[in-house]
C-alpha positions as CSV (number, residue, x, y, z in Angstrom):
1,M,46.2,-18.9,4.9
2,K,47.1,-19.6,1.3
3,Y,44.3,-20.8,-1.1
4,L,43.3,-20.5,-4.7
5,L,40.0,-18.7,-5.6
6,S,38.5,-19.9,-8.8
7,T,36.4,-17.2,-10.5
8,T,34.9,-19.2,-13.4
9,T,31.4,-19.0,-11.9
10,L,31.8,-15.3,-10.9
11,A,32.1,-13.8,-14.4
12,V,28.4,-13.4,-14.9
13,L,27.7,-11.9,-11.5
14,L,28.7,-8.3,-12.3
15,A,27.6,-6.2,-15.2
16,N,30.0,-4.1,-17.2
17,P,30.5,-0.8,-15.3
18,T,29.8,1.3,-18.4
19,L,26.2,2.3,-17.9
20,A,23.7,4.5,-19.7
21,D,22.5,5.8,-16.3
22,P,25.6,5.8,-14.1
23,T,25.5,4.9,-10.5
24,V,29.0,6.3,-9.6
25,G,30.5,9.7,-9.3
26,F,33.9,11.0,-10.5
27,D,35.9,14.1,-9.8
28,R,39.4,15.2,-10.9
29,F,42.1,17.1,-9.0
30,D,45.8,17.6,-8.8
31,F,48.0,16.9,-5.8
32,R,51.6,17.7,-4.9
33,A,54.5,15.4,-4.0
34,D,57.9,16.5,-2.7
35,H,59.7,14.1,-5.1
36,R,58.0,15.4,-8.2
37,S,58.7,18.7,-10.0
38,G,55.1,19.4,-10.8
39,P,51.5,18.4,-9.8
40,I,50.3,14.9,-10.2
41,A,46.9,14.4,-12.0
42,G,44.5,12.5,-9.8
43,G,40.8,11.6,-9.5
44,I,38.4,9.9,-7.3
45,W,35.5,7.5,-8.0
46,Y,32.7,6.9,-5.4
47,P,29.1,5.9,-4.9
48,V,26.7,8.8,-5.7
49,G,25.0,10.7,-2.9
50,R,23.2,13.0,-5.3
51,A,23.6,13.1,-9.0
52,T,24.9,15.9,-11.2
53,Y,25.4,15.4,-14.9
54,A,26.7,12.4,-16.7
55,A,29.9,12.5,-18.8
56,P,32.3,9.9,-20.3
57,V,35.6,9.2,-18.6
58,G,38.5,7.6,-20.4
59,D,37.3,8.0,-23.9
60,S,40.0,7.5,-26.6
61,L,40.6,6.3,-30.2
62,I,41.3,2.9,-28.7
63,F,39.2,2.4,-25.6
64,E,35.6,2.7,-24.6
65,P,34.8,5.3,-21.9
66,V,32.9,4.8,-18.6
67,E,29.9,7.1,-17.8
68,A,30.0,8.9,-14.4
69,Y,28.3,11.8,-12.7
70,V,30.9,14.5,-12.6
71,G,31.5,16.1,-9.2
72,A,28.4,14.4,-7.6
73,A,27.8,14.6,-3.9
74,F,29.3,11.9,-1.7
75,P,26.9,9.6,0.1
76,E,26.5,9.8,3.9
77,G,28.9,7.8,6.1
78,E,32.4,6.3,5.7
79,L,33.6,4.3,2.7
80,P,36.6,1.9,2.3
81,L,39.3,3.6,0.3
82,V,41.2,2.0,-2.6
83,V,44.3,3.8,-4.0
84,V,45.1,2.5,-7.5
85,S,48.5,2.4,-9.2
86,H,48.1,1.9,-13.0
87,G,50.4,-0.3,-15.2
88,S,53.3,0.9,-17.4
89,G,52.0,3.3,-20.0
90,S,48.5,3.5,-18.6
91,S,46.6,6.3,-16.9
92,I,43.5,7.5,-15.0
93,A,41.6,6.7,-18.2
94,G,42.9,3.1,-18.3
95,T,41.7,2.4,-14.8
96,A,38.2,3.8,-15.2
97,W,36.4,0.5,-15.7
98,L,38.0,-1.0,-12.6
99,A,37.5,2.1,-10.4
100,A,33.9,2.4,-11.5
101,G,33.2,-1.2,-10.8
102,L,34.6,-1.0,-7.3
103,A,32.8,2.2,-6.6
104,E,29.6,0.5,-7.6
105,R,30.3,-2.0,-4.9
106,G,30.7,0.8,-2.3
107,A,34.3,1.8,-2.3
108,M,35.9,5.2,-2.7
109,V,38.7,4.7,-5.4
110,M,41.5,7.2,-5.9
111,V,43.4,7.1,-9.2
112,M,46.4,9.0,-10.6
113,N,48.8,9.4,-13.5
114,H,52.3,8.3,-12.5
115,P,54.8,10.8,-14.1
116,G,57.3,9.0,-16.3
117,T,55.3,5.8,-16.6
118,T,51.9,7.1,-17.9
119,T,50.3,7.4,-21.3
120,G,52.4,9.4,-23.6
121,D,55.1,9.7,-21.0
122,S,56.4,6.2,-20.4
123,S,60.2,5.9,-20.1
124,P,62.0,2.6,-19.6
125,R,64.6,4.3,-17.5
126,R,62.0,5.8,-15.2
127,T,60.2,2.5,-15.1
128,A,63.0,1.2,-13.0
129,R,62.5,3.9,-10.3
130,L,59.8,2.0,-8.5
131,A,60.1,4.0,-5.2
132,E,59.0,7.2,-7.0
133,R,55.7,5.4,-7.9
134,A,55.3,4.2,-4.3
135,A,55.8,7.7,-3.1
136,D,53.1,8.9,-5.5
137,L,50.6,6.7,-3.7
138,G,51.7,8.0,-0.3
139,A,51.3,11.6,-1.5
140,A,47.9,10.7,-2.9
141,L,46.8,9.3,0.4
142,D,48.2,12.4,2.2
143,H,46.1,14.6,-0.1
144,V,42.7,12.9,0.5
145,L,43.3,12.6,4.2
146,S,44.0,16.3,4.4
147,D,40.9,17.3,2.4
148,P,38.0,17.7,4.9
149,E,35.4,17.2,2.2
150,I,36.9,13.8,1.3
151,A,38.5,12.7,4.5
152,Q,35.2,12.6,6.5
153,H,34.0,9.9,4.1
154,I,37.1,7.6,4.5
155,D,37.1,4.5,6.7
156,L,40.6,4.8,8.1
157,V,40.9,1.2,9.0
158,R,40.1,0.0,5.4
159,I,42.7,1.6,3.2
160,T,43.9,-0.6,0.4
161,A,46.6,-0.2,-2.3
162,L,45.7,-1.9,-5.6
163,G,48.0,-2.1,-8.6
164,F,48.3,-3.8,-12.0
165,S,51.5,-5.0,-13.6
166,L,54.1,-2.3,-12.8
167,G,51.4,-1.0,-10.4
168,G,51.4,-4.4,-8.8
169,S,55.1,-4.2,-8.2
170,T,54.5,-0.7,-6.7
171,V,51.8,-1.8,-4.1
172,M,53.9,-4.9,-3.1
173,G,56.6,-2.4,-2.3
174,L,54.2,-0.5,-0.1
175,A,53.5,-3.8,1.8
176,G,57.2,-4.1,2.4
177,L,58.5,-6.3,-0.4
178,R,62.1,-5.5,-1.3
179,L,63.8,-6.2,-4.6
180,D,67.3,-7.5,-5.2
181,P,68.9,-5.7,-8.2
182,D,71.5,-8.5,-8.7
183,A,68.7,-11.1,-8.9
184,Y,66.9,-9.0,-11.4
185,R,70.0,-8.5,-13.5
186,D,70.6,-12.2,-13.5
187,Y,67.0,-12.9,-14.5
188,C,67.2,-10.5,-17.4
189,K,70.5,-11.9,-18.5
190,R,69.1,-15.4,-18.4
191,F,65.8,-14.8,-20.3
192,G,66.7,-11.7,-22.3
193,E,64.1,-10.4,-24.7
194,A,61.8,-13.4,-23.9
195,A,60.9,-11.7,-20.7
196,Q,58.5,-8.8,-21.5
197,D,59.7,-6.6,-18.7
198,C,63.4,-7.0,-19.5
199,L,62.7,-6.3,-23.2
200,F,61.0,-3.0,-22.4
201,L,63.9,-1.9,-20.2
202,M,66.5,-3.0,-22.8
203,R,64.8,-0.8,-25.4
204,G,65.6,2.2,-23.2
205,G,69.2,1.2,-22.7
206,V,68.7,0.4,-19.0
207,D,72.0,-0.8,-17.4
208,F,71.1,-3.9,-15.4
209,D,74.5,-3.8,-13.7
210,N,73.6,-0.3,-12.3
211,L,69.9,-0.2,-11.5
212,P,68.9,3.0,-9.7
213,P,68.6,2.9,-5.9
214,E,64.8,3.6,-6.3
215,F,64.5,0.0,-7.7
216,S,65.4,-1.7,-4.4
217,A,64.6,1.0,-1.8
218,D,62.3,0.5,1.2
219,M,58.9,1.6,0.0
220,S,56.7,0.4,2.9
221,D,53.8,2.5,4.1
222,P,51.9,1.0,7.2
223,R,48.8,3.1,6.5
224,F,47.7,0.6,3.9
225,S,45.8,-2.2,5.7
226,S,45.6,-4.5,2.7
227,I,47.2,-5.0,-0.7
228,V,45.8,-6.2,-4.1
229,A,48.5,-6.9,-6.7
230,V,47.2,-7.9,-10.2
231,D,49.8,-9.6,-12.4
232,P,52.6,-7.9,-10.5
233,G,56.0,-7.4,-12.2
234,Y,59.6,-7.5,-10.9
235,T,58.7,-10.5,-8.7
236,Y,61.7,-12.5,-9.9
237,A,63.8,-10.1,-7.9
238,A,61.7,-10.4,-4.7
239,T,63.7,-11.1,-1.6
240,P,62.2,-14.1,0.3
241,D,62.9,-12.5,3.7
242,S,61.0,-9.3,2.9
243,A,58.1,-11.3,1.5
244,A,57.9,-13.5,4.6
245,A,57.8,-10.4,6.8
246,I,54.7,-8.9,5.2
247,D,52.0,-8.8,7.8
248,V,49.0,-7.4,6.0
249,P,46.6,-9.4,3.9
250,V,47.6,-9.6,0.3
251,Q,45.6,-10.7,-2.7
252,V,47.5,-11.6,-5.8
253,V,45.3,-11.8,-8.9
254,S,46.7,-13.7,-11.9
255,L,45.2,-13.1,-15.3
256,G,44.9,-16.5,-17.0
257,D,44.7,-20.0,-15.7
258,A,46.5,-21.7,-18.6
259,F,49.0,-19.3,-20.2
260,P,50.2,-16.8,-17.6
261,W,52.3,-13.9,-18.9
262,F,55.9,-15.0,-18.3
263,A,57.0,-11.7,-16.7
264,T,54.2,-11.8,-14.2
265,D,54.0,-15.6,-13.4
266,V,54.0,-15.8,-9.6
267,R,53.5,-19.6,-9.5
268,A,56.2,-22.0,-8.4
269,E,57.0,-22.4,-12.1
270,G,57.6,-18.7,-12.3
271,S,59.0,-16.3,-9.7
272,G,57.5,-18.3,-6.8
273,L,56.1,-15.2,-5.1
274,I,52.9,-16.9,-3.9
275,D,55.0,-19.5,-1.9
276,M,56.9,-16.6,-0.2
277,L,54.0,-14.7,1.2
278,P,52.6,-15.7,4.6
279,N,49.1,-14.3,4.3
280,V,48.0,-14.4,0.6
281,E,44.9,-15.1,-1.4
282,H,45.8,-16.1,-4.9
283,S,42.8,-15.4,-7.3
284,V,43.0,-16.7,-10.9
285,I,40.9,-15.1,-13.6
286,P,40.2,-17.7,-16.3
287,N,40.1,-17.0,-20.0
288,A,42.2,-13.9,-19.5
289,W,45.7,-12.7,-20.2
290,H,47.8,-9.7,-19.2
291,Y,46.1,-7.2,-21.6
292,S,42.6,-8.3,-20.4
293,F,43.0,-5.8,-17.6
294,L,43.0,-2.9,-20.0
295,P,39.7,-1.2,-20.9
296,I,37.3,-2.5,-23.5
297,C,38.6,-1.8,-27.0
298,K,36.6,0.0,-29.6
299,E,35.7,-1.5,-32.9
300,N,38.6,-1.5,-35.3
301,A,41.0,-0.6,-32.5
302,A,43.1,-3.7,-33.1
303,H,43.6,-2.7,-36.7
304,L,44.5,0.8,-35.8
305,L,47.2,-0.5,-33.4
306,I,48.7,-2.6,-36.1
307,E,48.9,0.4,-38.4
308,E,50.6,2.4,-35.7
309,G,53.0,-0.4,-34.9
310,E,51.8,-0.6,-31.3
311,D,51.6,-3.7,-29.0
312,P,48.5,-5.9,-29.7
313,I,46.7,-4.9,-26.6
314,C,43.2,-5.4,-28.1
315,D,43.9,-8.8,-29.6
316,D,42.2,-11.1,-27.1
317,P,42.3,-14.8,-28.0
318,E,39.3,-16.1,-30.0
319,G,36.3,-16.9,-27.8
320,W,37.5,-14.8,-24.9
321,D,35.4,-11.8,-23.7
322,R,37.2,-8.9,-22.0
323,G,34.1,-7.7,-20.4
324,M,33.7,-11.1,-18.7
325,A,37.3,-10.9,-17.5
326,H,36.6,-7.5,-16.1
327,A,33.5,-8.7,-14.2
328,A,35.4,-11.7,-12.8
329,S,38.3,-9.5,-11.7
330,I,36.0,-7.0,-10.0
331,E,34.1,-9.7,-8.2
332,A,37.2,-11.4,-7.0
333,I,38.7,-8.2,-5.7
334,A,35.4,-7.1,-4.1
335,Q,35.1,-10.4,-2.3
336,F,38.7,-10.0,-0.9
337,L,37.9,-6.4,0.3
338,N,34.5,-7.4,1.7
339,L,32.7,-4.9,-0.6
């Protein structure tokens, strides 16, 4: 069933996950994937069974960290698992607020750095190799399911793939969505640099007439029982037949009720993805835009970004509160996942 979930009244229901006394645990590890030349950095967030010591996760010159108990014991019983795919140029640190918020609601949340599209290692050419990212999530799932200390706490019938932006494209691929390279070429030729995704690829000299096979490959993985795609990219290239064949519940979260980011507009006025999916919940986060899904920015971070010539990722419109957008996003996702 298709319906629109308004989250205007939800924003005040959840506190910011950055806490003086954390209620979540976090641990890091590496895992291997056959398609990668080296190990992939991963981590896992979860409710605390027994506390250890608190430490900040995700601290940087730009973003505020989240406090967690490092290596804390797991709680008794099984937990739903959420495997997270970050957006282009983000990382484990960039997803800390989201993962901590879902862990507070009772989920185990696995995060990772996608090689080639992570912080300090974000290549336009590798951004088009979407199947490599999807395979990262499959390898991450293999890792936790084969680790007896972790696997015993996973509810095997509640495994979700969640992604933001490029990560949203990735998890839609896991659901079975296929992309048409010709359609994407035509979209970028039509809109050019006005489309944020096309502009990034153009800066790297990507040849839209010869997109890599990883762009349009079959990326489906039936082990994921539900999908959450936040502001997914590449949807202008989605094939209607593959979208109609998706048989798992999908939540598409759109950041902004008035001014959706052009490249991630899934409405009929945009790519039309929502109308293609047979079992979709479309949740709209008001007073938000694409960069609202990034962490809370530190004081003077916006000025620092200007000095470095970086994108204005901390410049939220006047009167908008990123913490409120985070709270509304977590609440909407938690409701969909029955957390």
